[in-house]
N, C-alpha and C positions, 0 to 999 in steps of 0.2 A: 757274045761277050767272052773275054779271054779270062781263063779261069782264075787267075790270080789278081785281077784289075778290079774286080767287082766293088770289093769292100775289104779293107786291110785290117778292120776291126774284127773279123770274124778270125776265130780261132783255128789252128790246124786241123782239128777234127771236122769244123764246118766246113772248111775248105775242101776237105777230102770227100765230104758228103755232096757237095756242090759237084765235085767233079766226078761222082758217081752218078749224079742226077742228069749231068750233060750226056754221060755215056747211055743212059737210058731212054733219053729222050732223041738225042741226034743219031744214035746207032741202033736203037732198038736192042740194046744189050741186055738179056735177059739175067745175065749174070751180075749185073750192077742193081737192078731192082732185088734180086736175092738177096745181094750183100746189104743193101739198105734196110731190109727186113730183119735178117739175121743180127745186124747192129742194135735195132732198137726193139725187137720184138718183146724179149722179157721185161724191159721197162715199160712199155706200154701196157702189157698184160698186167703187171703188179698194181701199176696205177689204176686201171681200170676194175682190177679185182678189189680193191679198196672201196671203189664207188659202188659197186653192185653186191659184193660180198656172195659171190657165186661162181664157182670155177667155169662151170658150163657156159654161163652168161659171158664172163670175162674172156673166154677163149673165143666166142662167137665175135664178140665185140672187137677183138684185137684184129681179126681177119677181117671185119668190116671196115675198121680204121685204116688199114693199110690198102685195102681196095679201094676206098675213097681217096686218099691222098694218092696212090698211083695214078688214079683216074683224073685227078686235077694236077698232076705235077707240073705241067705246062704254067700253071698259074703262080707256082713258086718262084719267089723273087730272094735273091741271097742278102737282103737288107738285114736278117736275122738268121738264126741257126734253123737247119732243117727240122732238128730235134724239136724245136719250140714250134714249129708250123704244124709238124705231126702230132705233137700232144695236144695241140688245140682243136685239130680235127677229131682226135679220138675223144677228147672230154666233151665234146659237144655234141658227138654222136650218142655217146653213153647217157648223156642228158635226155637226149631226144628218146633213146631207147627206154629210159626209166618212166619218161611220161608216158610213153605209149604202153608200156607194162602195166602203169595205174590204169590206164583205160580198159586193158584187156582184162586185167586181173583184179580188177575193184575190190578192195578188201572190204569184207563186211564190217559195217560200224566206223569205217574210216572214210573221210573227207577226200575228195580228189576234184581235179579240174577237167571239165570238157574240151572239145577242140577249140571253144570260143574263150576258154579261160574262167569260165562261170563255175562257181564251188558246187559239188553235187554230193551227195551223200547216200548210201545204200539203207543205212539205219535198219538193219534187218536183225531181230533178236533170235537167237537160237531155239529157246524155248518158249512156250507160253504165248504163242501168237494168236491174237484174236481173229476171227473170221475176215475182217478187214484186212488185217496185217497179212494173212495168208494169201488173200488174192493179190495183192500189191507184191508180196515176193515170188509169186508164181508168173505175175506179168513181167517182172524185171528178169527172171531166170528164161521166160520164153523170149523176151527180146535179144539176150545174149543168144540163146541158141538158134534163133533166126538168123542174126548176123553170122554165126559159124557156118549154118547151112549155105550161105553164099559163096563159101570157100569150094574149090574143086575137091573131089573125093577124097583124094589121096592127102590133101593138105587137112581137110576136115578131121579125119582121122588122127592124124598126129597133133591137132590141137586139142581134141576131145581128151587123147590119152595124157598130153603134156599138161594142160591146164585144168580140165575137169577131174580127170583121175590122178593128176598129179605124181605121173611116173617119170622118172628119171630119163636122161637121154640114152643110157644102158639098157634100161628094162623095156622102152619102147623099140629099139633095135632088135631086142632079143625076141619081143612078141611079134613085131613084124617081119622078122627074117631080113633086116636090112644092115647095110654097113652103117656104123656109127657115124661116118662122114656124112652119108646121104642123108640121116635123120637130122641132122645140125643144119645143114644146107636147106632142106625142105622146110624145116621148122622156121628158118630164116625168112624164107620168102612167103610163108604162112602167115608170119607177124606182120609183114610189110602189108600183104593184102588186108588183113584184118583190121590193121591200123588205118588203112585208107577207107576202109568200109564205116569203120566206127566214126571217123573225122567227118565223113560225108551223111553219116545216119541222120534222118529227121526224128528218129523215135527218141525219146526221153527215157533214160535208165532211171 
């Protein structure tokens, strides 16, 4: 396709984006990828920040969104603006993340959906549990621990520190003496592994 013949309804900005996409795909131009990311990184980040209300998660999700968009760049068609396509990928990925996070960090006394869409609830009280409730709570915690144990050691430690001990990325990096970027990257992989295990788990929380 010629750069200016695909859709006369596209804005000048959208046409410029499409030319960058062609340079990235046809010539493998890394600068074109970098420029596309530079043009939309902030707007994607702030959109995601509104969705998750957490700067660390929004930062991770921004990187993930561009990664997924660039991986599928050959699927983009200039019937609409690249920014529209990118924001859709970012928002869908964020919604998936929120669903996975609900599975991983199921909030006590709040209902959530399992992978089949069935509503489930922890229904654990902080104090005054009777013997039967204590047993149920212990079984639920054990099941979650068993799932985490299936992760590789380096991921397991990160998940325990992040989700059980509720440490920040910075605190984990300092505690493990790892670069902050490494902690974020490995936690992303750990979340993916954990979500897969939870989805395929036959145990009931």
